[in-house]
All heavy atoms as TSV, in Angstrom:
chain	resi	resn	atom	element	x	y	z
A	1	MET	N	N	-41.082	28.761	0.481
A	1	MET	CA	C	-40.791	27.739	1.470
A	1	MET	C	C	-39.951	26.605	0.852
A	1	MET	O	O	-39.012	26.133	1.443
A	1	MET	CB	C	-42.117	27.212	2.030
A	1	MET	CG	C	-41.943	26.105	3.021
A	1	MET	SD	S	-41.372	26.773	4.567
A	1	MET	CE	C	-41.663	25.430	5.634
A	2	ARG	N	N	-40.318	26.238	-0.335
A	2	ARG	CA	C	-39.623	25.140	-0.996
A	2	ARG	C	C	-38.179	25.518	-1.322
A	2	ARG	O	O	-37.274	24.719	-1.151
A	2	ARG	CB	C	-40.392	24.765	-2.274
A	2	ARG	CG	C	-39.889	23.542	-2.929
A	2	ARG	CD	C	-40.475	22.344	-2.239
A	2	ARG	NE	N	-40.320	21.191	-3.080
A	2	ARG	CZ	C	-40.030	20.004	-2.613
A	2	ARG	NH1	N	-39.895	19.818	-1.331
A	2	ARG	NH2	N	-39.909	18.986	-3.408
A	3	THR	N	N	-37.930	26.715	-1.787
A	3	THR	CA	C	-36.574	27.122	-2.133
A	3	THR	C	C	-35.706	27.304	-0.899
A	3	THR	O	O	-34.518	27.020	-0.929
A	3	THR	CB	C	-36.589	28.428	-2.959
A	3	THR	OG1	O	-37.270	29.429	-2.220
A	3	THR	CG2	C	-37.247	28.208	-4.299
A	4	ALA	N	N	-36.267	27.763	0.191
A	4	ALA	CA	C	-35.495	27.922	1.427
A	4	ALA	C	C	-35.063	26.561	1.951
A	4	ALA	O	O	-33.929	26.385	2.414
A	4	ALA	CB	C	-36.312	28.670	2.477
A	5	GLN	N	N	-35.958	25.607	1.882
A	5	GLN	CA	C	-35.626	24.259	2.331
A	5	GLN	C	C	-34.551	23.635	1.432
A	5	GLN	O	O	-33.614	23.002	1.914
A	5	GLN	CB	C	-36.885	23.400	2.336
A	5	GLN	CG	C	-36.704	22.040	2.964
A	5	GLN	CD	C	-37.992	21.238	2.969
A	5	GLN	OE1	O	-38.907	21.509	2.200
A	5	GLN	NE2	N	-38.055	20.266	3.845
A	6	ALA	N	N	-34.646	23.835	0.145
A	6	ALA	CA	C	-33.650	23.314	-0.790
A	6	ALA	C	C	-32.300	24.000	-0.568
A	6	ALA	O	O	-31.249	23.360	-0.646
A	6	ALA	CB	C	-34.117	23.516	-2.226
A	7	ALA	N	N	-32.324	25.285	-0.274
A	7	ALA	CA	C	-31.069	26.006	-0.019
A	7	ALA	C	C	-30.404	25.492	1.245
A	7	ALA	O	O	-29.187	25.311	1.292
A	7	ALA	CB	C	-31.342	27.508	0.090
A	8	ARG	N	N	-31.185	25.242	2.288
A	8	ARG	CA	C	-30.604	24.692	3.525
A	8	ARG	C	C	-30.014	23.310	3.279
A	8	ARG	O	O	-28.938	22.984	3.749
A	8	ARG	CB	C	-31.676	24.618	4.619
A	8	ARG	CG	C	-31.722	25.843	5.472
A	8	ARG	CD	C	-32.668	25.677	6.627
A	8	ARG	NE	N	-33.966	26.200	6.163
A	8	ARG	CZ	C	-35.129	25.584	6.289
A	8	ARG	NH1	N	-35.206	24.435	6.905
A	8	ARG	NH2	N	-36.220	26.110	5.826
A	9	ARG	N	N	-30.713	22.505	2.532
A	9	ARG	CA	C	-30.238	21.156	2.244
A	9	ARG	C	C	-28.963	21.197	1.408
A	9	ARG	O	O	-28.033	20.449	1.658
A	9	ARG	CB	C	-31.333	20.377	1.509
A	9	ARG	CG	C	-31.133	18.892	1.591
A	9	ARG	CD	C	-32.256	18.114	0.947
A	9	ARG	NE	N	-33.562	18.501	1.425
A	9	ARG	CZ	C	-34.647	18.627	0.663
A	9	ARG	NH1	N	-34.585	18.386	-0.617
A	9	ARG	NH2	N	-35.801	18.985	1.173
A	10	SER	N	N	-28.899	22.085	0.411
A	10	SER	CA	C	-27.710	22.142	-0.425
A	10	SER	C	C	-26.520	22.689	0.359
A	10	SER	O	O	-25.398	22.280	0.139
A	10	SER	CB	C	-27.971	22.995	-1.663
A	10	SER	OG	O	-28.142	24.351	-1.292
A	11	ARG	N	N	-26.722	23.616	1.282
A	11	ARG	CA	C	-25.620	24.114	2.101
A	11	ARG	C	C	-25.098	23.029	3.022
A	11	ARG	O	O	-23.925	22.968	3.322
A	11	ARG	CB	C	-26.069	25.328	2.936
A	11	ARG	CG	C	-25.914	26.620	2.190
A	11	ARG	CD	C	-26.216	27.783	3.088
A	11	ARG	NE	N	-27.655	28.003	3.046
A	11	ARG	CZ	C	-28.393	28.371	4.072
A	11	ARG	NH1	N	-27.859	28.602	5.235
A	11	ARG	NH2	N	-29.675	28.537	3.936
A	12	TRP	N	N	-25.975	22.160	3.496
A	12	TRP	CA	C	-25.545	21.098	4.398
A	12	TRP	C	C	-24.781	20.009	3.646
A	12	TRP	O	O	-23.798	19.486	4.116
A	12	TRP	CB	C	-26.751	20.493	5.110
A	12	TRP	CG	C	-26.345	19.501	6.141
A	12	TRP	CD1	C	-25.914	19.765	7.391
A	12	TRP	CD2	C	-26.298	18.080	6.008
A	12	TRP	NE1	N	-25.607	18.629	8.054
A	12	TRP	CE2	C	-25.827	17.568	7.237
A	12	TRP	CE3	C	-26.596	17.199	4.991
A	12	TRP	CZ2	C	-25.676	16.208	7.444
A	12	TRP	CZ3	C	-26.439	15.850	5.210
A	12	TRP	CH2	C	-25.984	15.371	6.430
A	13	TRP	N	N	-25.232	19.686	2.441
A	13	TRP	CA	C	-24.601	18.610	1.686
A	13	TRP	C	C	-23.390	19.046	0.884
A	13	TRP	O	O	-22.553	18.247	0.524
A	13	TRP	CB	C	-25.612	17.972	0.705
A	13	TRP	CG	C	-26.551	17.061	1.393
A	13	TRP	CD1	C	-27.849	17.306	1.683
A	13	TRP	CD2	C	-26.277	15.763	1.896
A	13	TRP	NE1	N	-28.392	16.254	2.333
A	13	TRP	CE2	C	-27.460	15.275	2.483
A	13	TRP	CE3	C	-25.152	14.957	1.919
A	13	TRP	CZ2	C	-27.531	14.035	3.067
A	13	TRP	CZ3	C	-25.233	13.711	2.496
A	13	TRP	CH2	C	-26.411	13.269	3.064
A	14	TRP	N	N	-23.255	20.333	0.575
A	14	TRP	CA	C	-22.163	20.783	-0.285
A	14	TRP	C	C	-20.781	20.436	0.246
A	14	TRP	O	O	-19.975	19.898	-0.508
A	14	TRP	CB	C	-22.279	22.295	-0.527
A	14	TRP	CG	C	-21.205	22.764	-1.435
A	14	TRP	CD1	C	-21.170	22.629	-2.780
A	14	TRP	CD2	C	-19.989	23.391	-1.062
A	14	TRP	NE1	N	-20.015	23.149	-3.288
A	14	TRP	CE2	C	-19.270	23.625	-2.243
A	14	TRP	CE3	C	-19.432	23.773	0.148
A	14	TRP	CZ2	C	-18.027	24.229	-2.229
A	14	TRP	CZ3	C	-18.202	24.379	0.152
A	14	TRP	CH2	C	-17.515	24.604	-1.029
A	15	PRO	N	N	-20.456	20.652	1.525
A	15	PRO	CA	C	-19.097	20.304	1.972
A	15	PRO	C	C	-18.817	18.804	1.903
A	15	PRO	O	O	-17.689	18.387	1.702
A	15	PRO	CB	C	-19.044	20.792	3.414
A	15	PRO	CG	C	-20.143	21.780	3.530
A	15	PRO	CD	C	-21.189	21.359	2.553
A	16	VAL	N	N	-19.849	18.003	2.027
A	16	VAL	CA	C	-19.655	16.554	1.969
A	16	VAL	C	C	-19.335	16.118	0.546
A	16	VAL	O	O	-18.455	15.318	0.317
A	16	VAL	CB	C	-20.919	15.822	2.500
A	16	VAL	CG1	C	-20.785	14.331	2.326
A	16	VAL	CG2	C	-21.160	16.201	3.942
A	17	ARG	N	N	-20.037	16.686	-0.425
A	17	ARG	CA	C	-19.830	16.301	-1.818
A	17	ARG	C	C	-18.560	16.888	-2.408
A	17	ARG	O	O	-17.870	16.233	-3.164
A	17	ARG	CB	C	-21.025	16.730	-2.670
A	17	ARG	CG	C	-22.242	15.877	-2.460
A	17	ARG	CD	C	-23.295	16.284	-3.414
A	17	ARG	NE	N	-23.601	17.705	-3.171
A	17	ARG	CZ	C	-24.625	18.338	-3.666
A	17	ARG	NH1	N	-25.455	17.720	-4.449
A	17	ARG	NH2	N	-24.842	19.606	-3.404
A	18	ALA	N	N	-18.247	18.109	-2.089
A	18	ALA	CA	C	-17.103	18.789	-2.702
A	18	ALA	C	C	-16.050	19.086	-1.640
A	18	ALA	O	O	-15.717	20.224	-1.384
A	18	ALA	CB	C	-17.554	20.053	-3.396
A	19	GLY	N	N	-15.528	18.045	-1.015
A	19	GLY	CA	C	-14.514	18.221	0.011
A	19	GLY	C	C	-13.222	18.759	-0.567
A	19	GLY	O	O	-12.945	18.629	-1.755
A	20	GLY	N	N	-12.409	19.345	0.272
A	20	GLY	CA	C	-11.168	19.932	-0.174
A	20	GLY	C	C	-10.116	18.904	-0.570
A	20	GLY	O	O	-9.224	19.200	-1.333
A	21	ASP	N	N	-10.200	17.697	-0.062
A	21	ASP	CA	C	-9.194	16.676	-0.368
A	21	ASP	C	C	-9.821	15.538	-1.171
A	21	ASP	O	O	-9.698	14.379	-0.823
A	21	ASP	CB	C	-8.547	16.158	0.911
A	21	ASP	CG	C	-9.553	15.616	1.905
A	21	ASP	OD1	O	-10.753	15.872	1.747
A	21	ASP	OD2	O	-9.139	14.932	2.846
A	22	ALA	N	N	-10.482	15.892	-2.260
A	22	ALA	CA	C	-11.178	14.893	-3.075
A	22	ALA	C	C	-10.202	13.906	-3.727
A	22	ALA	O	O	-10.500	12.736	-3.857
A	22	ALA	CB	C	-12.017	15.575	-4.151
A	23	GLY	N	N	-9.000	14.338	-4.120
A	23	GLY	CA	C	-8.034	13.451	-4.765
A	23	GLY	C	C	-7.035	12.853	-3.802
A	23	GLY	O	O	-6.061	12.247	-4.212
A	24	MET	N	N	-7.257	13.013	-2.516
A	24	MET	CA	C	-6.283	12.566	-1.532
A	24	MET	C	C	-6.153	11.044	-1.503
A	24	MET	O	O	-5.071	10.528	-1.312
A	24	MET	CB	C	-6.707	13.095	-0.161
A	24	MET	CG	C	-5.627	13.108	0.829
A	24	MET	SD	S	-4.310	14.154	0.243
A	24	MET	CE	C	-3.208	13.978	1.574
A	25	THR	N	N	-7.208	10.327	-1.728
A	25	THR	CA	C	-7.149	8.872	-1.683
A	25	THR	C	C	-6.224	8.335	-2.772
A	25	THR	O	O	-5.412	7.449	-2.516
A	25	THR	CB	C	-8.554	8.278	-1.868
A	25	THR	OG1	O	-9.427	8.911	-0.949
A	25	THR	CG2	C	-8.567	6.802	-1.612
A	26	THR	N	N	-6.299	8.879	-3.952
A	26	THR	CA	C	-5.447	8.446	-5.051
A	26	THR	C	C	-3.981	8.715	-4.730
A	26	THR	O	O	-3.122	7.874	-4.997
A	26	THR	CB	C	-5.846	9.175	-6.346
A	26	THR	OG1	O	-7.239	8.947	-6.572
A	26	THR	CG2	C	-5.055	8.664	-7.524
A	27	ALA	N	N	-3.689	9.855	-4.157
A	27	ALA	CA	C	-2.311	10.188	-3.792
A	27	ALA	C	C	-1.793	9.235	-2.724
A	27	ALA	O	O	-0.628	8.815	-2.766
A	27	ALA	CB	C	-2.226	11.628	-3.303
A	28	GLU	N	N	-2.625	8.888	-1.763
A	28	GLU	CA	C	-2.208	7.955	-0.714
A	28	GLU	C	C	-1.917	6.582	-1.298
A	28	GLU	O	O	-0.958	5.920	-0.897
A	28	GLU	CB	C	-3.279	7.863	0.362
A	28	GLU	CG	C	-3.366	9.128	1.206
A	28	GLU	CD	C	-4.561	9.141	2.125
A	28	GLU	OE1	O	-5.383	8.196	2.066
A	28	GLU	OE2	O	-4.685	10.096	2.895
A	29	TYR	N	N	-2.734	6.125	-2.242
A	29	TYR	CA	C	-2.463	4.843	-2.887
A	29	TYR	C	C	-1.151	4.888	-3.666
A	29	TYR	O	O	-0.394	3.929	-3.672
A	29	TYR	CB	C	-3.606	4.463	-3.848
A	29	TYR	CG	C	-4.788	3.842	-3.154
A	29	TYR	CD1	C	-6.065	4.342	-3.335
A	29	TYR	CD2	C	-4.627	2.747	-2.320
A	29	TYR	CE1	C	-7.148	3.778	-2.705
A	29	TYR	CE2	C	-5.709	2.171	-1.676
A	29	TYR	CZ	C	-6.968	2.692	-1.882
A	29	TYR	OH	O	-8.026	2.123	-1.257
A	30	ALA	N	N	-0.886	6.002	-4.335
A	30	ALA	CA	C	0.344	6.126	-5.107
A	30	ALA	C	C	1.567	6.082	-4.195
A	30	ALA	O	O	2.553	5.397	-4.499
A	30	ALA	CB	C	0.327	7.427	-5.905
A	31	VAL	N	N	1.515	6.784	-3.073
A	31	VAL	CA	C	2.644	6.782	-2.139
A	31	VAL	C	C	2.806	5.398	-1.517
A	31	VAL	O	O	3.925	4.899	-1.369
A	31	VAL	CB	C	2.449	7.867	-1.056
A	31	VAL	CG1	C	3.469	7.724	0.046
A	31	VAL	CG2	C	2.531	9.249	-1.677
A	32	GLY	N	N	1.724	4.748	-1.182
A	32	GLY	CA	C	1.791	3.401	-0.619
A	32	GLY	C	C	2.359	2.394	-1.600
A	32	GLY	O	O	3.161	1.536	-1.234
A	33	THR	N	N	1.959	2.500	-2.857
A	33	THR	CA	C	2.486	1.605	-3.887
A	33	THR	C	C	3.970	1.831	-4.100
A	33	THR	O	O	4.746	0.870	-4.231
A	33	THR	CB	C	1.722	1.807	-5.211
A	33	THR	OG1	O	0.331	1.579	-4.978
A	33	THR	CG2	C	2.222	0.880	-6.289
A	34	LEU	N	N	4.374	3.092	-4.122
A	34	LEU	CA	C	5.792	3.416	-4.280
A	34	LEU	C	C	6.617	2.878	-3.112
A	34	LEU	O	O	7.694	2.303	-3.312
A	34	LEU	CB	C	5.969	4.932	-4.402
A	34	LEU	CG	C	7.362	5.432	-4.704
A	34	LEU	CD1	C	7.816	4.919	-6.064
A	34	LEU	CD2	C	7.387	6.946	-4.674
A	35	ALA	N	N	6.106	3.017	-1.897
A	35	ALA	CA	C	6.815	2.503	-0.723
A	35	ALA	C	C	6.906	0.978	-0.762
A	35	ALA	O	O	7.946	0.400	-0.418
A	35	ALA	CB	C	6.110	2.965	0.553
A	36	ALA	N	N	5.845	0.315	-1.187
A	36	ALA	CA	C	5.869	-1.150	-1.276
A	36	ALA	C	C	6.871	-1.622	-2.316
A	36	ALA	O	O	7.590	-2.608	-2.095
A	36	ALA	CB	C	4.469	-1.669	-1.604
A	37	CYS	N	N	6.953	-0.927	-3.432
A	37	CYS	CA	C	7.924	-1.296	-4.471
A	37	CYS	C	C	9.353	-1.075	-3.991
A	37	CYS	O	O	10.239	-1.891	-4.272
A	37	CYS	CB	C	7.669	-0.490	-5.742
A	37	CYS	SG	S	6.166	-0.990	-6.600
A	38	ALA	N	N	9.583	0.001	-3.268
A	38	ALA	CA	C	10.922	0.268	-2.736
A	38	ALA	C	C	11.319	-0.801	-1.729
A	38	ALA	O	O	12.454	-1.294	-1.737
A	38	ALA	CB	C	10.970	1.654	-2.099
A	39	LEU	N	N	10.407	-1.185	-0.864
A	39	LEU	CA	C	10.681	-2.239	0.109
A	39	LEU	C	C	10.959	-3.571	-0.590
A	39	LEU	O	O	11.872	-4.300	-0.204
A	39	LEU	CB	C	9.515	-2.379	1.089
A	39	LEU	CG	C	9.667	-3.449	2.150
A	39	LEU	CD1	C	10.852	-3.151	3.068
A	39	LEU	CD2	C	8.389	-3.588	2.953
A	40	ALA	N	N	10.187	-3.872	-1.615
A	40	ALA	CA	C	10.402	-5.111	-2.365
A	40	ALA	C	C	11.780	-5.115	-3.035
A	40	ALA	O	O	12.464	-6.142	-3.055
A	40	ALA	CB	C	9.304	-5.290	-3.411
A	41	ALA	N	N	12.187	-3.973	-3.560
A	41	ALA	CA	C	13.506	-3.888	-4.201
A	41	ALA	C	C	14.622	-4.100	-3.186
A	41	ALA	O	O	15.596	-4.807	-3.463
A	41	ALA	CB	C	13.662	-2.532	-4.885
A	42	VAL	N	N	14.482	-3.518	-2.007
A	42	VAL	CA	C	15.499	-3.697	-0.961
A	42	VAL	C	C	15.547	-5.152	-0.512
A	42	VAL	O	O	16.630	-5.742	-0.378
A	42	VAL	CB	C	15.219	-2.760	0.232
A	42	VAL	CG1	C	16.077	-3.113	1.427
A	42	VAL	CG2	C	15.453	-1.308	-0.173
A	43	LEU	N	N	14.396	-5.769	-0.299
A	43	LEU	CA	C	14.367	-7.175	0.115
A	43	LEU	C	C	14.952	-8.079	-0.963
A	43	LEU	O	O	15.647	-9.053	-0.654
A	43	LEU	CB	C	12.939	-7.601	0.449
A	43	LEU	CG	C	12.378	-7.050	1.753
A	43	LEU	CD1	C	10.922	-7.456	1.919
A	43	LEU	CD2	C	13.200	-7.519	2.936
A	44	TYR	N	N	14.683	-7.776	-2.227
A	44	TYR	CA	C	15.243	-8.562	-3.327
A	44	TYR	C	C	16.761	-8.493	-3.321
A	44	TYR	O	O	17.445	-9.508	-3.495
A	44	TYR	CB	C	14.676	-8.067	-4.656
A	44	TYR	CG	C	15.264	-8.788	-5.846
A	44	TYR	CD1	C	14.851	-10.076	-6.173
A	44	TYR	CD2	C	16.233	-8.183	-6.626
A	44	TYR	CE1	C	15.395	-10.747	-7.255
A	44	TYR	CE2	C	16.781	-8.845	-7.708
A	44	TYR	CZ	C	16.361	-10.125	-8.019
A	44	TYR	OH	O	16.903	-10.785	-9.083
A	45	LYS	N	N	17.292	-7.293	-3.123
A	45	LYS	CA	C	18.745	-7.131	-3.084
A	45	LYS	C	C	19.349	-7.892	-1.910
A	45	LYS	O	O	20.417	-8.497	-2.031
A	45	LYS	CB	C	19.117	-5.651	-2.986
A	45	LYS	CG	C	18.946	-4.920	-4.281
A	45	LYS	CD	C	19.796	-5.535	-5.360
A	45	LYS	CE	C	20.696	-4.534	-5.991
A	45	LYS	NZ	N	21.554	-5.097	-7.013
A	46	VAL	N	N	18.685	-7.890	-0.761
A	46	VAL	CA	C	19.203	-8.593	0.423
A	46	VAL	C	C	19.173	-10.095	0.194
A	46	VAL	O	O	20.145	-10.799	0.467
A	46	VAL	CB	C	18.395	-8.207	1.671
A	46	VAL	CG1	C	18.716	-9.121	2.845
A	46	VAL	CG2	C	18.680	-6.754	2.056
A	47	VAL	N	N	18.060	-10.599	-0.316
A	47	VAL	CA	C	17.912	-12.048	-0.494
A	47	VAL	C	C	18.841	-12.576	-1.579
A	47	VAL	O	O	19.349	-13.696	-1.471
A	47	VAL	CB	C	16.433	-12.396	-0.793
A	47	VAL	CG1	C	16.271	-13.845	-1.227
A	47	VAL	CG2	C	15.591	-12.130	0.440
A	48	THR	N	N	19.104	-11.806	-2.622
A	48	THR	CA	C	19.972	-12.284	-3.698
A	48	THR	C	C	21.442	-11.979	-3.444
A	48	THR	O	O	22.277	-12.310	-4.290
A	48	THR	CB	C	19.548	-11.662	-5.040
A	48	THR	OG1	O	19.581	-10.243	-4.928
A	48	THR	CG2	C	18.166	-12.131	-5.446
A	49	SER	N	N	21.771	-11.402	-2.310
A	49	SER	CA	C	23.187	-11.170	-2.005
A	49	SER	C	C	23.870	-12.503	-1.721
A	49	SER	O	O	23.222	-13.505	-1.415
A	49	SER	CB	C	23.327	-10.222	-0.812
A	49	SER	OG	O	22.889	-10.855	0.367
A	50	GLY	N	N	25.181	-12.526	-1.813
A	50	GLY	CA	C	25.949	-13.759	-1.684
A	50	GLY	C	C	25.730	-14.532	-0.390
A	50	GLY	O	O	25.323	-15.696	-0.425
A	51	PRO	N	N	25.980	-13.930	0.769
A	51	PRO	CA	C	25.850	-14.681	2.023
A	51	PRO	C	C	24.432	-15.162	2.314
A	51	PRO	O	O	24.226	-16.291	2.767
A	51	PRO	CB	C	26.292	-13.686	3.091
A	51	PRO	CG	C	27.088	-12.648	2.377
A	51	PRO	CD	C	26.557	-12.607	0.981
A	52	VAL	N	N	23.459	-14.313	2.023
A	52	VAL	CA	C	22.062	-14.706	2.297
A	52	VAL	C	C	21.637	-15.804	1.341
A	52	VAL	O	O	20.971	-16.775	1.738
A	52	VAL	CB	C	21.127	-13.487	2.212
A	52	VAL	CG1	C	19.677	-13.887	2.384
A	52	VAL	CG2	C	21.505	-12.448	3.258
A	53	SER	N	N	22.017	-15.701	0.092
A	53	SER	CA	C	21.679	-16.722	-0.896
A	53	SER	C	C	22.300	-18.068	-0.532
A	53	SER	O	O	21.646	-19.113	-0.611
A	53	SER	CB	C	22.140	-16.284	-2.281
A	53	SER	OG	O	21.823	-17.247	-3.236
A	54	ALA	N	N	23.554	-18.049	-0.100
A	54	ALA	CA	C	24.220	-19.290	0.301
A	54	ALA	C	C	23.544	-19.901	1.530
A	54	ALA	O	O	23.353	-21.124	1.595
A	54	ALA	CB	C	25.689	-19.019	0.592
A	55	ALA	N	N	23.172	-19.070	2.474
A	55	ALA	CA	C	22.508	-19.582	3.676
A	55	ALA	C	C	21.144	-20.185	3.345
A	55	ALA	O	O	20.772	-21.241	3.873
A	55	ALA	CB	C	22.351	-18.459	4.699
A	56	LEU	N	N	20.409	-19.544	2.439
A	56	LEU	CA	C	19.107	-20.091	2.041
A	56	LEU	C	C	19.271	-21.410	1.285
A	56	LEU	O	O	18.500	-22.353	1.506
A	56	LEU	CB	C	18.352	-19.078	1.178
A	56	LEU	CG	C	17.757	-17.881	1.916
A	56	LEU	CD1	C	17.181	-16.888	0.918
A	56	LEU	CD2	C	16.696	-18.320	2.901
A	57	GLN	N	N	20.260	-21.496	0.419
A	57	GLN	CA	C	20.496	-22.741	-0.305
A	57	GLN	C	C	20.891	-23.856	0.654
A	57	GLN	O	O	20.427	-24.995	0.532
A	57	GLN	CB	C	21.583	-22.536	-1.357
A	57	GLN	CG	C	21.122	-21.775	-2.559
A	57	GLN	CD	C	22.233	-21.564	-3.575
A	57	GLN	OE1	O	23.387	-21.929	-3.348
A	57	GLN	NE2	N	21.880	-20.964	-4.710
A	58	GLN	N	N	21.728	-23.537	1.611
A	58	GLN	CA	C	22.139	-24.544	2.598
A	58	GLN	C	C	20.938	-25.008	3.424
A	58	GLN	O	O	20.794	-26.197	3.702
A	58	GLN	CB	C	23.207	-23.958	3.517
A	58	GLN	CG	C	23.748	-24.943	4.526
A	58	GLN	CD	C	24.787	-24.300	5.448
A	58	GLN	OE1	O	24.972	-23.080	5.428
A	58	GLN	NE2	N	25.446	-25.116	6.236
A	59	LEU	N	N	20.071	-24.084	3.778
A	59	LEU	CA	C	18.874	-24.428	4.547
A	59	LEU	C	C	17.958	-25.341	3.738
A	59	LEU	O	O	17.431	-26.332	4.266
A	59	LEU	CB	C	18.132	-23.154	4.948
A	59	LEU	CG	C	16.867	-23.331	5.760
A	59	LEU	CD1	C	17.200	-23.834	7.163
A	59	LEU	CD2	C	16.115	-22.023	5.833
A	60	ILE	N	N	17.793	-25.055	2.455
A	60	ILE	CA	C	16.923	-25.879	1.604
A	60	ILE	C	C	17.526	-27.268	1.408
A	60	ILE	O	O	16.821	-28.285	1.500
A	60	ILE	CB	C	16.679	-25.178	0.255
A	60	ILE	CG1	C	15.821	-23.939	0.477
A	60	ILE	CG2	C	16.023	-26.108	-0.749
A	60	ILE	CD1	C	15.684	-23.038	-0.732
A	61	VAL	N	N	18.823	-27.335	1.164
A	61	VAL	CA	C	19.473	-28.640	0.986
A	61	VAL	C	C	19.360	-29.458	2.267
A	61	VAL	O	O	19.070	-30.662	2.233
A	61	VAL	CB	C	20.950	-28.443	0.563
A	61	VAL	CG1	C	21.730	-29.756	0.677
A	61	VAL	CG2	C	21.019	-27.899	-0.843
A	62	LYS	N	N	19.570	-28.817	3.398
A	62	LYS	CA	C	19.469	-29.521	4.679
A	62	LYS	C	C	18.045	-30.027	4.920
A	62	LYS	O	O	17.835	-31.139	5.409
A	62	LYS	CB	C	19.895	-28.580	5.807
A	62	LYS	CG	C	20.044	-29.247	7.141
A	62	LYS	CD	C	20.601	-28.242	8.154
A	62	LYS	CE	C	20.760	-28.911	9.494
A	62	LYS	NZ	N	21.308	-27.986	10.495
A	63	ALA	N	N	17.051	-29.229	4.534
A	63	ALA	CA	C	15.663	-29.625	4.720
A	63	ALA	C	C	15.292	-30.776	3.780
A	63	ALA	O	O	14.523	-31.667	4.163
A	63	ALA	CB	C	14.744	-28.445	4.466
A	64	LEU	N	N	15.830	-30.781	2.575
A	64	LEU	CA	C	15.521	-31.858	1.631
A	64	LEU	C	C	16.177	-33.177	2.011
A	64	LEU	O	O	15.671	-34.246	1.676
A	64	LEU	CB	C	15.935	-31.443	0.210
A	64	LEU	CG	C	15.093	-30.342	-0.424
A	64	LEU	CD1	C	15.677	-29.943	-1.773
A	64	LEU	CD2	C	13.644	-30.777	-0.578
A	65	HIS	N	N	17.303	-33.124	2.690
A	65	HIS	CA	C	18.000	-34.335	3.084
A	65	HIS	C	C	17.654	-34.796	4.508
A	65	HIS	O	O	18.306	-35.663	5.033
A	65	HIS	CB	C	19.515	-34.146	2.952
A	65	HIS	CG	C	19.962	-34.082	1.540
A	65	HIS	ND1	N	20.293	-32.908	0.926
A	65	HIS	CD2	C	20.111	-35.049	0.600
A	65	HIS	CE1	C	20.640	-33.159	-0.332
A	65	HIS	NE2	N	20.541	-34.450	-0.551
A	66	ALA	N	N	16.665	-34.174	5.073
A	66	ALA	CA	C	16.276	-34.565	6.440
A	66	ALA	C	C	15.596	-35.924	6.408
A	66	ALA	O	O	14.850	-36.271	5.492
A	66	ALA	CB	C	15.296	-33.510	6.996
A	67	THR	N	N	15.889	-36.726	7.430
A	67	THR	CA	C	15.262	-38.051	7.539
A	67	THR	C	C	14.247	-38.012	8.660
A	67	THR	O	O	14.408	-37.329	9.657
A	67	THR	CB	C	16.315	-39.138	7.823
A	67	THR	OG1	O	16.995	-38.781	9.022
A	67	THR	CG2	C	17.281	-39.250	6.659
A	68	PHE	N	N	13.225	-38.797	8.505
A	68	PHE	CA	C	12.168	-38.832	9.519
A	68	PHE	C	C	12.284	-40.036	10.380
A	68	PHE	O	O	12.524	-41.100	10.127
A	68	PHE	CB	C	10.790	-38.801	8.848
A	68	PHE	CG	C	10.537	-37.493	8.159
A	68	PHE	CD1	C	10.633	-37.388	6.786
A	68	PHE	CD2	C	10.204	-36.363	8.879
A	68	PHE	CE1	C	10.375	-36.201	6.136
A	68	PHE	CE2	C	9.954	-35.179	8.240
A	68	PHE	CZ	C	10.034	-35.106	6.875
């Protein structure tokens, strides 16, 4: 009786413990990190480009010289 009950319990818990996609979470984090780095690189290139950089500098200078 005891072994039959243990066998039923182990069959029920086995798929939960040893799932087929055990390393999937790590892979998802790696892909997400890679995508975030790629997006950051693209944004860096856009912000440091000539026209965008000049517009940001002009905006900052205008904000610093604003009177209340």
